[in-house]
LUMTINU-590439 format. One record per residue (C-alpha): x, y, z; residue number from 1. Coordinates in steps of 0.2 Angstrom, whole numbers. Each point is the difference from the previous one (the first is absolute). Layout:
BEGIN
X, Y, Z, NUM $
...
END
This chain:
BEGIN
97, 144, 26, 1 $
3, -2, 16, 2 $
-19, -8, 8, 3 $
-4, 10, 16, 4 $
-3, -12, 16, 5 $
-18, 4, 0, 6 $
-2, -7, -19, 7 $
10, -15, 4, 8 $
-10, -4, 16, 9 $
-17, 2, -12, 10 $
9, -11, -13, 11 $
5, -14, 14, 12 $
-17, 1, 7, 13 $
-7, -3, -16, 14 $
12, -14, -6, 15 $
-6, -8, 19, 16 $
-17, 1, -7, 17 $
3, -7, -17, 18 $
8, -14, 8, 19 $
-15, -3, 13, 20 $
-14, 2, -9, 21 $
5, -11, -13, 22 $
-4, -19, -2, 23 $
17, -3, -9, 24 $
16, 10, -6, 25 $
10, -4, -12, 26 $
18, 9, -2, 27 $
7, 3, -17, 28 $
16, 9, -7, 29 $
-3, 11, -14, 30 $
19, 5, -3, 31 $
1, 4, -21, 32 $
-19, 0, -2, 33 $
-7, 17, -9, 34 $
-16, 12, 8, 35 $
-9, -4, -13, 36 $
3, -18, 2, 37 $
-4, 2, 20, 38 $
-14, 9, -3, 39 $
-8, -12, -12, 40 $
4, -13, 16, 41 $
-9, 8, 9, 42 $
-15, 4, -10, 43 $
-1, -21, -3, 44 $
2, -3, 19, 45 $
-17, 12, 6, 46 $
-10, -13, -11, 47 $
5, -12, 16, 48 $
-2, 13, 12, 49 $
18, 2, 4, 50 $
11, 17, 2, 51 $
18, -3, -6, 52 $
11, 13, 10, 53 $
19, 6, -1, 54 $
9, 2, 15, 55 $
13, 8, 10, 56 $
9, -15, 7, 57 $
4, 7, 17, 58 $
-21, 9, 3, 59 $
-5, -17, -4, 60 $
13, -10, 11, 61 $
-3, 11, 16, 62 $
-21, -2, -6, 63 $
3, -16, 9, 64 $
10, 1, 14, 65 $
-13, 1, 12, 66 $
-9, -16, -8, 67 $
7, -15, 5, 68 $
-5, -13, -13, 69 $
6, -13, -10, 70 $
0, 9, -15, 71 $
6, 15, 5, 72 $
18, -7, 2, 73 $
-3, -7, -18, 74 $
-6, 18, -6, 75 $
15, 8, 7, 76 $
13, -16, -8, 77 $
-9, 3, -18, 78 $
2, 22, 1, 79 $
17, 0, -10, 80 $
1, 13, -15, 81 $
-14, 9, -10, 82 $
-18, -11, 8, 83 $
-18, 1, -4, 84 $
-12, -8, 9, 85 $
-17, -6, -7, 86 $
-14, 2, 16, 87 $
-14, -13, -5, 88 $
-16, 2, 8, 89 $
-11, -9, -13, 90 $
5, -18, -6, 91 $
19, -6, 3, 92 $
-1, -13, -18, 93 $
-4, 14, -7, 94 $
13, 10, 5, 95 $
12, -8, -2, 96 $
-5, -7, -17, 97 $
2, 17, -6, 98 $
15, 5, 9, 99 $
10, -16, -10, 100 $
-10, 2, -17, 101 $
5, 17, 0, 102 $
20, -7, 4, 103 $
0, -11, -15, 104 $
-4, 14, -11, 105 $
14, 13, 12, 106 $
14, -12, 7, 107 $
6, 16, 8, 108 $
-15, -3, 14, 109 $
7, -11, 14, 110 $
-10, -8, 10, 111 $
8, -5, 17, 112 $
-13, -5, 10, 113 $
-14, 5, 13, 114 $
-13, -6, 11, 115 $
-17, -7, 0, 116 $
-12, 3, 14, 117 $
15, 3, 12, 118 $
8, -17, -8, 119 $
18, 6, -6, 120 $
0, -7, -19, 121 $
15, -5, -10, 122 $
1, 6, -20, 123 $
-3, -20, -3, 124 $
-17, -2, 10, 125 $
-4, 20, -8, 126 $
1, -11, -17, 127 $
-11, -14, 9, 128 $
-15, 12, 3, 129 $
1, 10, -15, 130 $
-2, -17, -10, 131 $
-17, -2, 12, 132 $
-14, 4, -10, 133 $
-12, 16, 8, 134 $
-12, 1, 11, 135 $
-13, 3, -14, 136 $
7, -16, -9, 137 $
-2, -10, 14, 138 $
-16, 6, 6, 139 $
-6, -3, -17, 140 $
6, -19, 2, 141 $
-8, -2, 16, 142 $
-17, 8, -8, 143 $
0, -13, -15, 144 $
5, -14, 11, 145 $
-17, 4, 12, 146 $
-9, 3, -15, 147 $
5, -15, -9, 148 $
-9, -16, 7, 149 $
-15, 11, 0, 150 $
1, 3, -20, 151 $
2, -18, -1, 152 $
-13, -5, 9, 153 $
-11, 14, -11, 154 $
4, -9, -16, 155 $
-4, -19, 7, 156 $
-17, 10, 6, 157 $
-2, 8, -17, 158 $
4, -16, -9, 159 $
-15, -10, 4, 160 $
-13, 9, -6, 161 $
11, 4, -14, 162 $
1, -16, -6, 163 $
-19, -5, 4, 164 $
-3, 14, -12, 165 $
10, -8, -13, 166 $
-8, -16, 4, 167 $
-15, 7, -4, 168 $
4, 9, -16, 169 $
9, -19, -6, 170 $
-14, -8, 2, 171 $
-13, 14, -8, 172 $
12, -1, -16, 173 $
0, -17, -1, 174 $
-21, -2, 2, 175 $
-1, 17, -17, 176 $
END
């Protein structure tokens, strides 16, 4: 079924808006994946505020003809064959982790690269990003680091009266 020019224009605008509105994007080949597997991946990616779109190659290439950013040439080089794009609005590390975890169980998913905050990244760099702790884990570590000295001081301050009570109890037991 042919797509009308008006529909192509709206799809092209939608793709451009998706790329420009996302913090990062990851391109992946999905040849060999079943519809249910792609649906499962979409559902997993939604948890990290990421939207997976199966794209029509020519429409995406045309969406970037007006944009002269470095990522455009990368995207145009990588769009060959069936391509899906994960538009990441949330944590890029969590989205990359989800994609690589999914790839372990579904080897037909071929991660080709992407960009993170306007910097083009290779598959190897995406793997490094995926190995980073999530934003929430990093914040928890920072809070733990900030709270640790206070807990130490609190332990010291409560230790002195506790030892005094133990000494008084020992003297009391010795006299009785």
